[in-house]
C-alpha positions, 0 to 999 in steps of 0.5 A: 352822803348828804350833810348839812353843808350841802343843805340850806335853811329858810328862816321864816319870820311872821310879821304883823305890825312889828315896826319896833322890832322887825329891823332888829329881828332881820339883822339878828337872823342874818347874823346868826345865819352867816355865823352858823350856816356859812351863808346857806340860808334865806330870810323870809318875812311873811307879812300878814297885813301890817299897816304900821310901816313894817313892810317899808322897814323890811324892804329897806333891809334888802336882806329878807324876801317879803311875802305878802300873806293874803289871809289873816292869822299867825298860822296863815303867815307861817303857812305862806312863808313855808310854802315860799321857802326855797331851802331844804329846811325851815325854821321860824321865829317871831319878829318880836324878838321873843326867840333868840336867833342865835339859838339856831345852832341848837336846831342844827344838831338835827340837821347834822343827823341828816334824818330822813322823814321816816326817822324824823317822825319816829323821833316825835312819836 
């Protein structure tokens, strides 16, 4: 039986010139992941061409994996982040802290149901 305990979550954070908030976003995402996922998560920062020092901040954190996205656009950052995800599930939230990473626990109830793809699509028809 598959349960959330056996599955991991990739948290994708798209980034474009977020030097004022990226460090805090990484810290909050990491803390939430440790609290709710027992460490079975990864952080991915999908950088979309930052020129303000965001990349250097991400590298200093050494918590998130940095993906350099060669195509401009928010959708491209999400796409490349998701393509590079190594865990079973993907969640994304913006680097500007407009989403509370501690709300991850609300997402987890869907993982607990261990929905297969067919059931998952049926929920959203």
